[in-house]
N, C-alpha and C positions, 0 to 999 in steps of 0.2 A: 504494500500500500504506500501511497505517497500523496503529495499535494500538487494540484494543478492551480497555478497562480494566474488569476485573470485581472487584467488592467483595463480600466475604462476612463480615459481622459475626456470628461464632458465639458460643457460650457462653464459650469459653476465650480467644478472641482474634480479631483481625482478620486475614483472609487476603485478599491481593490477587493477582489473576492477570492475565496479559496474553495476548491471542490475536491472530493475524492475521485478515484478513477471510475466509480459507478454513477457519478453525477450528483452525489449528495453534497449539499452546500454546507460549508463549515463556517460561514459568516462573511461579512464584508465590513469595510471601514471606509469612510469618506473624509476627505480633507479639502477645504475650499482654497481657491486662489482668486485673485482680483481680475476684474475686467475694467479697463478705462475706456472712456468715450470722448476722445479729445476734440472731435468736431461732429456736427450732425451727420449721421450715416456711417461714422467710423467706430470701430471697436477693436481693441488691442489687448494682448496679454503678454506676460513675461515667460518665455519657455523655461527659464531657471525655476520659476515658481511651479510649473508643471512637475518638474523632476523632484523638487523638495516635497511637494504635496504627496506624490506617489511614494517616495521613500518613507515618509512618516507613516502613511496609511499602511504600507506593506509591513513595516517593522511592527506596528501595533497589532495588526491582524495575526501575523505569524507567531507572536508571543502568546496568543491565547491558548488555553488548554486544549481546545479542539484541534487546532493546527499542530501543536507540538506532539499530540498523541497520534496524528495521522502520518507522521514521518516526514522525510525530506521533500523539498520542492523538486518535482520530476520534470516540469516543463513550465514555461511562461508564455503567455500570448496576450496581445493587446488589441484594443480598438480605440479610436479617437474620433472626435468630431472631424468631418471632412472639410477641406477648403480652408483650414486654419493654417496659415503659411508662415513658416519660420525662415528667417534670413540669417545665415551663420557663416563664420569663417572656417578655415580648414580644420581647426580643432573642434568645431561644433559650438563655438561661443557666439551667442546672438549679437548681431550688429545693430539691431533695432527691435522694438517690440514686434511680436508676431501679429499678423493681420488676421483677425478672427473671421470665422466663416460668415457671420452676419454682416460684416463690413461691406458697404455698398459703394465705396469710393471708386471702384473700377467699372462703374456702369457704362461710361462712354466707351471704354476699351472693350467691354463685353459686346456692345452693339456693333462694333467694328468687326468682330469675328464673323458675324453673319455675312459679311461681304465676300468671304472666301469659301463659302460652303460649296459652290459649284466646282471649284478647282481642287478642293481637298476633301476627299471622300470620308475621312475619319470624322468630320463634323456631322455627318448624317447620324452617327451614333449618339450625338447629343442634341438631336432635333434641329440641326442646322446652325447652331451657335453655342458659344460657351456662356454660362451664367456669370454675373458680376461677382458671385461668391468664389469662383473657382481660381485655381492657382495660375492658370495662363493669363487671364485678364489682370490679375493682381501683379504678376511679373511684368506685364506691359506697363502698368501704372508705375511700378518702381523704376523701370527703365526710363520712363518719361519724366517722372517727378523727383526721384531721388537717384540720379544717375551715378553719383559717387558710391552710394551704398550698393547699388546693383553691381557696379564694376568690382568693388572690393569683396563681394560675397563669393564664397566658395560653393555654397549650396543654397538653393531656394527650394524648400521641401515642405511636404505635409507634416502635420504634427506626429503622425504615426511613424514617418521616416526618421524624424528627430528622436523619438523614443526608442526605436529599434537601434539607432546608432549609439545611444547612451547605454543600452543594454549589452550590445555585442561589439561595438567599435567598428561596425561595418555599415556602409550606406546601401542597404537593401530595401527596395520599395515593395509595397503591396500591389499586386496586379489589379486589385479592386480599385484602389485609389488612383492608380496610374491610368486605367481605362476610363474611369468615371470623371476624373478631375484634371488630368493633364493630357488627354487625347492620345494616350499610348495605344498603339496597334498591337493587340495580343496575338493576332493571326500571323502577321509578319514579324512579330516580336521586335519592334523598333519604335523609337520616338518619331513623331512627325516633324522632322527637322525642317522640311520644306515649308510647312505651315508656320513654324516658329519664325523662320526667316521672313516670310511674307508679313508677319505681324510685327516685325522690327525687333525681335528678340532671338536672333539667330544663334546666340551662345547659350540659350537656356538649357538645352539637352546636357551640356557639360556640367550644369549645376544641379541636375536631378540625380536620383540614386544611380549607383553604378550598375546595379542589377535589379531586375523586376521579377518577382516570383509569385506563383499562385497562392491564394489563401490556404493555410495549412502547411506550406513548405517551411523548412527550417532556415532562418536567416543566419544563424550562427549560435555559438554557445555564450552563456553568461560570462562576461569577463571577470577577472579578478577584481578590478576596480569597482565595477558595479556590484559584484557580490559582497565586497567589504562594506559598501554603503548600506546594503540591504540586510547584512548579518547572515549571509548564506555562503555556502560553498560554491565555487565557480564550476562551470561546465554543463549546467542544465541547458537543454535545447530551448531556444527562443523561437517559437513558431510565429509566422507572419499572419496577422489578423487583417483588419481593414476598417471600414467606416462603421461607426458604432451602430447606427440604425440598420444598415444594410446587412451586417452579419447576423442581425436578430432573426433572419429567416432560418438560421440553423438551430434556433432554440425554441421554435413554436411547437415542435412535435407534429406527429400526424403526416398525412400526405401533403406534399408541397404543391400539387396541382390545384389551381384555383385559390391558393393561399395569398393573402395580402397582409403584410405586417405593418401596423400603424404604430410607430413609436412616437408618442405624444408627450413631450416635456416642454422645455424652453421653446423649442421649435417642434414641428411635426414632420417626420420623414415617413413616406408611404411607399413601400417597396414590394415588388413582386418579381417572379421569374417566369419566363415563357419559353416554349420550345423553339419558336421561330420569331424572327424580328417583326415588329409591328411598325406601321407607317403613320407617324403622327408628329406634330410640332407642339403638342400641348404637354408632353412629359419629357423628362430627360432620359435618353436612351432611345432604343434598346442597346445596351452595352454587351458585346460578346465576351464570354468567358470571365466575367467580373467576379463571380462567386463560384458556382459550379461551372466547370469548363464545358459542360454539355448544354448550358442554358444561356439565355439572354436576360439581362437584368433591366427592369424598368423602374424608374425613380420619379416620384412626385413628392410634393410636400408644401409646408407652410413655413416661411422664415420665422414668423412669430406666432405662437399659439399660447402655451402656458405663460410665456413672458408678457403677453397682453394682460392676462388675468392678474399676474403679479404687479404689473404697472398700475392697473386700476385699483386693486385692493390695498397693496402695500405702498405703492408710489404716490398715487394721487389722493387716496382716502387716508393714508397714513395709518392703516391698521396693522398692528403687529402680527407677525406670522402665526403666533400662538392663538390669536383672536380671530383668525380667518374663518374657522368653522362657524362662528356666529353669523358672519356676513353671508356665508354660503347657505346656511339654513334659512336666513331671511330671503335670499334670492330664490331659493327653491320654492318658497311659498308664493312667489309672484306669479300671477296668471299671465302666460305668454300671449294671450289673446288681447289683453287690455293695456299693457304698459306703453305701447305706441312708439317704442324706440327701434331704430335700425342702425347697425354698426358695420364697419369694415375692419378686417383684422390685419391689414397690410402695413404694420408699423415700421417695418424695415424693408418694404418691397414685397413682391409676390414671387414665390418660387415657381409654382405651377398652379393652374394651367395658363396664366397670363404671361408668366416669364418676364416680369417687368419690375426692375429695381426701383423705378420712380414712383410706384404706387405707395400710398400712405394710409394710415388709419383714419376713421371718421365715425362720428355719431350724429344722427339726425333725429329730430322729434323731441328734443329736450324742451322741458317747460320748467317754470319755477317750482312746480310741484313734483318734479322727478326726484325719486329717492335713490340713495346709494345702492340699495338692493336691486332696484330696477336697472340701474346703470350696469351693475355687475352682471346681472342676468343677460342684458343685451350684449355685453362683451363675450360671454360664454356662447351665446347664440351665433355671434359673428364667427367665432373660431370654429364652431360646428359646421356652419355654412361653408367655410373655407375647406374643411375636410370633405364635405360632400362634393364640392367642386372638383377636388382631385380624384375622388372615386369615380365620379361621373366621367371625367376625362379618360380614365383607364378603360372604362367600359366602351366609350366611343371609339377607342383605339383597338378594341377587340381583346383586351386583357380580361381574363376571367377573374371575377371577384366573389367567388362562392363562399370563401371562409375569411372573415375579417378577424384579426387578432390584435387587440390593443395592448400596449404596455407603456411603461414610463411613468412620468409624473401624474398623468391622468388618473392613475390608480388611487391617488390620494384625494381626489375631488369627485364625489358622487354626482354632483350636479353636472359637471362637465361630461361625465360618462353618459348620464341619462339623456341629456339634451342632444348629444352627438348621435346616439342611436335613434332618438325621436326624429331628428332632422333627416337622417339616412333612411328611416322607415324600414330597417331590417335588423335582425339579430346579429350580435357580434360576441366574440369572446374577449375576456380581459384576463391577463396573467395575474395570478393570485400570489402576491407577496414575493415577487422574484424580479431580478434585474436580468432582462434577456441578453443584454450586451455581455455581462459577466458570464452568463451561462453559455453563450455562444463562444466566448473566448476559451472556456473550458473544453468545449468540443474541439476547437482549433488546436489547443494545447495537447489534447489527447491524441489527435492525428499526428502532431509533430513528435510526440514521444513514442509513437508506434503502439499505443494502447488500443486503438481502433484502426480499422482498415482504411476508412475514408470518411469524408464529411457526412455522408448520408447515414452511415452506421452510428457515428457519434451523435447525430441529431436525434435519432431514434432512442438511443440510450439515455440521453440527457433531456428528455421532454419535460416541460414544466406543468404545474397545475394551472388550470384555467376555470373560469366560471362564465356563465352566459348572461349577457345583457339583453333585455327584451324591450322593444320600443312601446311607448304608449300610443295607441292608435289615434286617439282624439288629438293628442298634441302633434302627431305627425301631420294631421290635416291642417292644423294651424300653421305649422312650419312649412308647408308647401307654399303658402303665401309669403312667409318671411323669406324663404329662399328666392322666390321670384323677385321680391323687392331688393334683395342683396345683389342679384345679377344686374338689375336695372340701375341700382346705385353705382355699381362699378362703371358701367357705361357712361353715366351722367357725369361722374366726378373725374374720370381719367383725363380729359383734356385740361381741367384745372390743375390737377396734380402734375401733369407733364409741364405745363407752363410755369408753375411754381418752381419745379426742379430745375428748369432751364435758367430761370432768373438767379437761383441760388448758385448754380454752377458758374454763371457769368460773373457774379460778384466775387466768388472765390478766385476765379482766374484773374480778374482785375486786381484783387488784393495781392495775389502772389507775385504780380509783376512789379509791385511798388517796393521801394526800399523798406527795410524792416522798421525804421523809425516812423515812416509814414503810415504803415499798416495800423498802428495803434490809434491813429486819428480817424479811422474810418467809422462812419455811422451809417446805418441803412436809411434809405429814403424811399418811400413808396413810389413804385413806377420807375426806379432807376437802379443802377448798380450800387453806387455809394457816393458820398460827397465828403469833403473835408470839413472839419469844424472851423 
């Protein structure tokens, strides 16, 4: 017997889990790290804090009686948020804060990638363009806006690549992240250097991992340096994981045909695999060989979901996290047919089906009599409508959505769960008291350690417990109208949001061209870029 150590670098912190070789959980520990928002639409983190949080969580967990009794660590595997980009020197030391997945500064660069879809076939796997979240547009932004940093960097990599390097001393990339986030061609097994050159970042391939391997392959052994920090012996295999939400497909159990994994936390990632590619521009993908090498992976999602609810409850209303159950209970009692509010959930742009980083959140129907419970419920309904929009886009593309499995932070919010299935009008499962990313990493670690033959065998062995969510038929009828209004509101407000985003970008560009002492004198003026005091 031994311990499979699972690592999940999420948006708010590092969570480390331990499992036995038969899938029994030995517990988990979470340690937070900070996110900074230096400008509107920007979000950054310190990669050194990722590592410190991971080490602290791992040492704490491995010191528990359950882990000590289970034996030595026999394998490690990790998953991280995707599109969180670290910029480091040859030794792996960060040259600047990492650009977080939700950061939308590269929206202009993202739009330019669509101009090359005809000449570069790999863009068909991302629906004809790259998202503003992804590594390639962010690398373009760095090259154009921080050229000295771009030139000094030895590596521009995903968070998982950075973590694998810290564990093994080797720059080995996950095929999942490479295919889904930096346009790697797994069939030809090469980076699209011609596309990078066309986008003005011809040297990017040299800054990416030296080797790209499938999920479950071994990147290397735990180094002496990393082992000393973790309090372990060196030499355990480090298996390559992938994107936190995407690998969750390995931890849902049951038949994968018709399975859709909906990981709903700070954001929502909605993931499925299909046997043959689908033709659509509303989702990301289909990506070949991203998870199972015999399948095509389809990705949809919401940039902001649980983060919207946190912003409303904790940020705007100032309610302490421990007091949120009272707000949720009050919002649960609100009649969805009479509160009269409609909201949009695009606080940091839309991932799919609109694929538009310039969209923003909105609330209409406010009166002086609107209560905080009504406002919170409207936010929950907006997030649920966003989820339905993604599921509907999957079905329009021909992706089977027979079995929906929810996991993540939504498990802690019964109102969010119920409103979501009410808006969808269909049953769904929710994982009961488990972290699917950690469980999936245990599957991946078991493959890397040779404890199971392949990912499918491990997925069957490590199946979680789930329970069924049943929609309220009467509420679903009400939410048909809510959803129609949601779609209409998107169409009505999109031109306004685009115009506002264009003005903001023009002002930032104008400010950036001024000497630093003049920038501090800028004040906004309605209808113009800026004026001097």
